[in-house]
N, C-alpha and C positions, 0 to 999 in steps of 0.2 A: 311088264308089271313095274309099279313104282313102290317106293317106301311108304307112301301115304295112301289112305283109303277114306273116302267120304260116303256115308250112307245118306242118300238123298231121297226124300219122299215128296210126291206131288199131291196137293189137295185142290180139288175144284169140283164144282157141280157138274152134272151130266151135260155134255155139249160145250163145256168151257174151252176145249181145245187142247187138253193135256197130251193126248196121243199124237195129234197133228204137230204140236210143238216139238215133241221128241223126234218125230220123223224129220222135220225140217232142220232141227239142230244137228242131228247126226249127219244128214246129207251135207250141210254146210261145213262142218268140221272134219268130216272124213275126206273131203276134197282139199282141206287146208285153208286157213284164213290167217293172214299176217303171221305166219310161222307156227300157228297152233293147229294141231291135228288130233283127231280122235278115231279110235277103232274099237270095235266090239271084240271081246276075247273069244266069243263063240262064232266061228265062221258062218254057221247057219243064221244066226241073228244078223250078221252083216249082210247076208244075201237077202233075208226077209226085208230089211229096211231099205236096201238098194232097190229091190223090186217094187216096193210100195212107192218109193220116190219116183221111179221111172213111170209108174202108172199115173201118178199125179202130173208129171211133166208131159206125158204123152196124151192123156185123154181127160185130165182134170179130176180124176177120181180121188176123193178124200178117204182116209182110212176109216174103217167102221169102228163104232164104239166098242169098248171092251166088254167082255162078259164077266162072270163072277170069278174067274180064275185070273189073278194078277199076272202080268207079263214081266218077267225078269230080264234086266239088262245089266251087263257088266261092261263098262267102258273104261278105256285108258286114255287120258288126256296127255298129249305131248306138246313140247315146244321144241321144234327141230327134231333131233333124235333123242332128246331127254324126256323120259317119262316123268310127268309131274305128279299125277294122282290117279288112283283107281276110283271110279264112281260106281257104287252099288245102287242101282235104280230099280224101282218097281212101279209099274203103271197099273193103278187100281181103277176100276170103274167109278164114276162119280157117286153112285149110290152107296158105296162102301163107307163113305164118310158122313152120309146124311141120313141113313136109315137106322132104325132101331135094332139093337143087338138082342141077345138072349137066346133061349131055346128055339131051335128051328130056324134061326137066322142064317143067311149065307155065311160061309166060312171066311170070306174076305173081310167081313166087318171086324171080328176080333184080330185078324191078321194085321189089318191096318193099325189098330190100336196098339198092338205090341210093337210094330215097326216104328211108329211115331216116337215111342219112348227111347229109342236108340238112334234117332236121326240126328245127323250133324247139320243138315240143311233142309229147309222146308221151302218148296215152291208153291205159293198160293196162286192158283191160276184163275183169273177173272176174265170174263168175256167182254171184249171191247164195246160191244153194242150196249151192254147193261151199264158199263162205266160211262159211256157217252150219255145215256139217259140221266145218270146221276149228275153229271156235269151240267146238262141242260136244265136240271131242277135246281141249279145253284148249289150243288154239293151239300145237301143236308147232313147234319151230324147224326141223325138217327134214321134207320131204315126199319120198316116193319118186317120182323123176321119171317112172318108167315107169307109175306108177299115178295120177299127178296129172292129173285131167281139165282143169285150168286151164293146164297147160304153163308154170308160172311160172318154173321154172329156165331154160328156153330163152329166154323173153322177158327175164328179168332179165339174162342174159348178153348178149343183143343190145343192151339199153339201156346196160349198163355199158360195153361196147365203144364204143358211140356217144359216151358221155360222155368216155371217154379220148381218142378221136380229136378231139373238139371242143376239149378242153383243150390238146392238142398244137398245135392251130391258133390258140390264143389266143382261142377263142370260149367264151361261157358254156355250161354244160350245158343241155340242153333242159329245159323244165318237164315234170314227170311228174304226170299225174293217174291215180291208182289208182281207177278208176271201177267201182264195184260195182253191177251191175244187179240187178233183182228184189230190191231191198233189203228188201221185206216178208218175204222168206223167211229172212233171217238169224236173226231172233228165233224164227220158227216152227220152223225146223229145229234150232237150237241149244238150244231149250227155255228160253231166257232172255227176259225182257222186252226188246222191241226196243231201247230206249235203252241198256240194260245190255249187250246183245250188240254194239251199235255202238261203245260205249265200250271194250269189251274188244278189238274189232277194231282201233280206233285206237291203243290202248296197245301192242299187240303186232304192229303191221303190219310192222315191220322184220324180224320172223321169217319172214314170208310173202314179202315183196318186199325182198330184202336190199340191192338197189341204192340204196334211199332212205337207207341209212346212209353212203353215199359222201360224201366231202368235196366241198362246192360244189354238191351236188344239192338242188334245191328241189322238193318234191312235195306233193300234196294228196290226202287220202282223200275221195272223194265218193260216198256211197251214193245211188243214184237209182232211181226206179221210175215206170212209167207208170200203175200202179194196183195194188191188192191183189188179184191174180188167183189166188193159190193154186197149183194144180197146175203145176209148171214144165215138164211134158212136153206140155202142151196146145198145139195149133197155133192155137186160137182162144180168145178170152177173153170175159168178160161185158162188153160195152161200157158197161154202167151203172156199172162199177167203175173206169173210166178216171179217174185223178186224178194227173196228173204232179207229181213232187216232185224239186226240186233240179236239173232238167235243164239249166238255164242256167249253173250254177256252174262247170262245167269250162271253158267258153268264157271266162268272166270271169277265171278263174285264169290261163289261158294268156295272156290280154292283160296281166294284172297283171305276170306274170313277164317278158314281153317288154318292157314299159315299164321295170320296175325294173332288170332286168339288161342289156337290150339298149340302152335309150335313156338312162336316168338314169346308170347306172354308167359305161358307155362314153362317154356324152356328157360327163360330168364329166372323164373322162380327156382327151377331146378339148379341152375348154375349158382345162384346165391346160397342155396342149401348145401351144395357141395363145398363151396368156399368156407362156410361156417364149419363144416365137418373137418376140412383141412386144418383150420385154425385150432380146433380142439385137439386134433391128433398131434399137431406140431407141439402144442403146449405139453401134452402128456409125454411126448418123446423127450422134450427138454428136461422134464422132471426125472425121467429115467436116467438121463445122461449126467445129472447133476451130483452124482454120488461119489465121484472120484474114479481113479483108474481101476482099483481092485473091484469095487462094486460094479463098475461098468463091465469088467471082464466076466463077473459072475452072472450079469444080466444080459450077456451078449446075444443069447438066442432071442430073448424078448425084444431087445432093441432091433435086431435084424427083422423080426416079424413085423414090428411096427413100421420100420422103414419100407418094407414091401407093401404093407397096407396103404401107406401114404402115396407110394408110387402108383398103385392101382387107382386110388381115388383121383390123383392128378390126371391120369389118363382119361378117366370118366369125365373130369372137368373139361379137358380139351375137346373131347368128342361132343359134349353137350354144347359148348360154346360154338364149335364149328357148325353144328346143326342149326343153332339159333341164327348165326350169321348168314348161312345159306338161305334160310327161310326169309330173313329180313330183306336180302337182296332180291329174291324172287317176288316178294310181296310188293316191293317198290316198283318193279316192272309191271305187275298186274294193275296197280293203282293207275299207272299211265294209260293202260288199256281202257279203264273205266272213267277217264277224266271228265266226261260230260254227263255221267249218269247221276240221277238223284239218289243219294244215300242218306240214311237216317241213323243216327247214333243216339240212343236213349231219347228218341222223339225229336231231335234237332236235325233239321234238313241241311245237308251239305251237298256239294256237287263234286263228284270225282274223288270220293274218299275223305 
């Protein structure tokens, strides 16, 4: 287990590929990739995921859609032997985010609403075939919510409301990964070469997911695929074509944002607050010591107590500074891992952080 914990929630319409992404991501990182490793804290979960991946690679069987009971995952991400972060994940069925709540509604609908409010990272999962059609239509700025199979308007509104609530609580906005599954279909359906189709998607993403234009929001576009399988309607695929791409990047980005916003920025604020406290205590102590030898002797217990308080605060300052420094070094390493990914900060597109 690590000292850090991220609550991650996936949003996506039915059939968008949330469960399949988690399966491929875990298979990729559990085997290790460029020094990064992931394991499930529950051995049964590890076996379930391993067996599902073996079925995919053996006979092309894709995982079945979720039912109304969310699936819990507890993952630990490591770099070498160092545990970086614990991921608390829940895989909800697509309808949990798009159906009406209220009396008699499935229990996963209010459960997802509650979970969103405490999420540090949101993965908005979009089906590459639908993104490809959007690119083919020349990336319109408005989609008819009633006809949009990705349900983007509903998800964007939920994410925007979450960002507003967190700002009101003085918390950073959650990181947002716009995770496009079946990325091989974007070029195929749009009629453009895949690199050109992806570049067009990145350049116009704020038309599709408007919340990434919000002040203080940091997001990343991540096209992923398990392989070039072609037909999006198929429930089985050719196992010879399994070739995972980019599946680890969303987890790396979630950790980078957590370190950069949650540890470094807030840690620096904490360090400055402790420094102000030390200055105030030093001034008070100087005042106590300014009364001469006799008065100092009479106030010796108070002076000793203040000395001990200052020593304790100095220790807190050193620990806070060390925590910030370690997080900054790790964040710089993660930025290198994402050097070619489209990242958006308050709506401005950057590449690699």
